[in-house]
BAMI-703307 format. One record per residue (C-alpha): residue number from 0; residue in three letters; x, y, z. Coordinates in nm, 4 decimals, padded with zeros to 6 digits. Layout:
N
(NUM ala (X Y Z)) ...
This chain:
145
(0 unk (13.8777 09.5724 18.8879)) (1 unk (13.6200 09.7074 18.6032)) (2 unk (13.2298 09.5716 18.6725)) (3 unk (13.1184 09.2888 18.4530)) (4 unk (12.8779 09.4251 18.1909)) (5 unk (12.5820 09.1949 18.3324)) (6 unk (12.3692 09.0863 18.4138)) (7 unk (12.2977 08.7991 18.1531)) (8 unk (11.9529 08.7575 18.0408)) (9 unk (11.8007 08.4111 18.0036)) (10 unk (11.5333 08.4862 17.8295)) (11 unk (11.1947 08.7315 17.8695)) (12 unk (11.3084 08.9153 18.2436)) (13 unk (11.4697 08.5953 18.3625)) (14 unk (11.8443 08.7321 18.4761)) (15 unk (12.1330 08.4807 18.5682)) (16 unk (12.1282 08.5879 18.9572)) (17 unk (12.5037 08.7262 19.0715)) (18 unk (12.4683 08.5855 19.4175)) (19 unk (12.4148 08.2370 19.2914)) (20 unk (12.7493 08.2063 19.0589)) (21 unk (13.0426 08.0365 19.1602)) (22 unk (13.3515 08.1708 19.0068)) (23 unk (13.7115 07.9952 19.0365)) (24 unk (14.0335 08.1058 18.8770)) (25 unk (14.3479 07.8704 18.7676)) (26 unk (14.6231 07.9123 18.5212)) (27 unk (14.5309 07.8629 18.1572)) (28 unk (14.7091 07.5721 17.9705)) (29 unk (14.9132 07.6833 17.6410)) (30 unk (15.1366 07.9793 17.5865)) (31 unk (15.1480 08.2922 17.6603)) (32 unk (15.4906 08.4006 17.7729)) (33 unk (15.6645 08.5474 18.0840)) (34 unk (15.2829 08.6621 18.2239)) (35 unk (15.0827 08.2929 18.1972)) (36 unk (15.3126 08.1853 18.5166)) (37 unk (15.1423 08.4501 18.7500)) (38 unk (14.8254 08.4847 18.5857)) (39 unk (14.5230 08.3269 18.6619)) (40 unk (14.2923 08.3736 18.3968)) (41 unk (14.1328 08.0223 18.3196)) (42 unk (13.7709 08.0596 18.4744)) (43 unk (13.5410 07.8241 18.5764)) (44 unk (13.1540 07.9393 18.6354)) (45 unk (12.9530 07.7248 18.8695)) (46 unk (12.5559 07.7283 18.9073)) (47 unk (12.3491 07.5561 19.1412)) (48 unk (12.0769 07.4803 18.8734)) (49 unk (11.8778 07.2277 19.1323)) (50 unk (11.8368 07.4977 19.4278)) (51 unk (11.8142 07.7891 19.2071)) (52 unk (11.5486 08.0164 19.3061)) (53 unk (11.5879 08.2289 18.9643)) (54 unk (11.3951 08.0021 18.7335)) (55 unk (11.0753 07.9590 18.7596)) (56 unk (10.9640 07.5617 18.8280)) (57 unk (10.8733 07.4531 18.4761)) (58 unk (11.1884 07.6052 18.3178)) (59 unk (11.4120 07.4385 18.5942)) (60 unk (11.2505 07.0581 18.5240)) (61 unk (11.3289 07.1253 18.1654)) (62 unk (11.6622 07.2779 18.2150)) (63 unk (11.7325 06.9776 18.4328)) (64 unk (11.6212 06.7360 18.2311)) (65 unk (11.7958 06.8475 17.9245)) (66 unk (12.1600 06.9294 18.0719)) (67 unk (12.1154 06.6123 18.2896)) (68 unk (12.4687 06.4539 18.1576)) (69 unk (12.6617 06.8029 18.2031)) (70 unk (12.5678 06.8090 18.5415)) (71 unk (12.7479 06.6874 18.8555)) (72 unk (12.5288 06.7067 19.1809)) (73 unk (12.2800 06.9510 19.0038)) (74 unk (12.5398 07.1865 18.9392)) (75 unk (12.6184 07.3087 18.5613)) (76 unk (12.9474 07.4215 18.4884)) (77 unk (13.1424 07.6558 18.2550)) (78 unk (13.4968 07.7089 18.1497)) (79 unk (13.7041 07.9583 17.9289)) (80 unk (14.0262 08.0300 17.8934)) (81 unk (13.9852 08.1653 17.5279)) (82 unk (14.1495 08.5061 17.5840)) (83 unk (14.4420 08.5973 17.8068)) (84 unk (14.2897 08.8764 18.0117)) (85 unk (14.0851 08.7254 18.3182)) (86 unk (13.8046 08.9802 18.3040)) (87 unk (13.7093 08.8391 17.9219)) (88 unk (13.7253 08.4935 18.0158)) (89 unk (13.4215 08.6186 18.2718)) (90 unk (13.2633 08.7716 18.0186)) (91 unk (13.2642 08.4470 17.7642)) (92 unk (13.1892 08.2183 18.0410)) (93 unk (12.9289 08.4119 18.2144)) (94 unk (12.7583 08.4471 17.8320)) (95 unk (12.7734 08.0638 17.7332)) (96 unk (12.6188 07.9774 18.0541)) (97 unk (12.3500 08.2437 18.0107)) (98 unk (12.3184 08.0305 17.6404)) (99 unk (12.3549 07.7071 17.7705)) (100 unk (12.0288 07.7694 17.9872)) (101 unk (11.8238 07.9719 17.7195)) (102 unk (11.8610 07.6629 17.4691)) (103 unk (11.8025 07.4635 17.7969)) (104 unk (11.4889 07.6331 17.9116)) (105 unk (11.3210 07.6654 17.5791)) (106 unk (10.9687 07.5186 17.5417)) (107 unk (10.9619 07.2012 17.2798)) (108 unk (10.9275 07.2534 16.9379)) (109 unk (10.5998 07.2170 16.8461)) (110 unk (10.5127 06.8729 16.6523)) (111 unk (10.5107 06.8301 16.2653)) (112 unk (10.2141 06.7729 16.1064)) (113 unk (10.2669 06.5036 15.8729)) (114 unk (10.1656 06.6376 15.5155)) (115 unk (10.1273 06.4669 15.1943)) (116 unk (10.2879 06.5096 14.8649)) (117 unk (10.0560 06.7003 14.6010)) (118 unk (10.0536 06.4458 14.3393)) (119 unk (10.1516 06.6483 14.0443)) (120 unk (10.5027 06.7340 14.2214)) (121 unk (10.5190 06.2955 14.2299)) (122 unk (10.4305 06.2661 13.9116)) (123 unk (10.6933 06.5546 13.8080)) (124 unk (10.9566 06.3620 13.9589)) (125 unk (10.8597 06.0149 13.8224)) (126 unk (10.8954 06.1929 13.4541)) (127 unk (11.2001 06.3325 13.5089)) (128 unk (11.3638 06.0454 13.6411)) (129 unk (11.1782 05.8433 13.3596)) (130 unk (11.3768 06.0867 13.1165)) (131 unk (11.6997 06.0592 13.2655)) (132 unk (11.7307 05.7156 13.2825)) (133 unk (11.6223 05.7373 12.8854)) (134 unk (11.9208 05.9675 12.8268)) (135 unk (12.1851 05.7356 12.9961)) (136 unk (12.0138 05.4047 12.8225)) (137 unk (12.0674 05.5862 12.4991)) (138 unk (12.4314 05.6179 12.5972)) (139 unk (12.5566 05.2697 12.5855)) (140 unk (12.6485 05.0838 12.2484)) (141 unk (12.3952 04.8267 12.2050)) (142 unk (12.1505 04.8302 11.9304)) (143 unk (12.4410 04.9521 11.7165)) (144 unk (12.5024 04.6697 11.4877)) 
């Protein structure tokens, strides 16, 4: 089998360790012709997030908190069955896991600083609103008698 195009970078110099990835293969559902009954092309990739040494502790804590709903005993799993070839499904699953971990370990966004709306913008908005209201009021048939 061909070598995968890894290592898969999470962020910076941190990569998914090949030794900590657990692969499981099964038959994909859906159409595929005669080949479908003999090939295990669906891929399930599991990564033990709770016990990994590859991630810094801060990132690991952040990821465990953000992915809590997806974790089963501290293990995150990703499935892929879009492609007919097992190799391409392996690539897709690994890339998906890496992007999921990159998103989960990202630092929180900076808090938004509250700003005031400038008085001129507010006055212009109200002026336009009043003009529109007058235009619509002028369309009614009142006062034509």
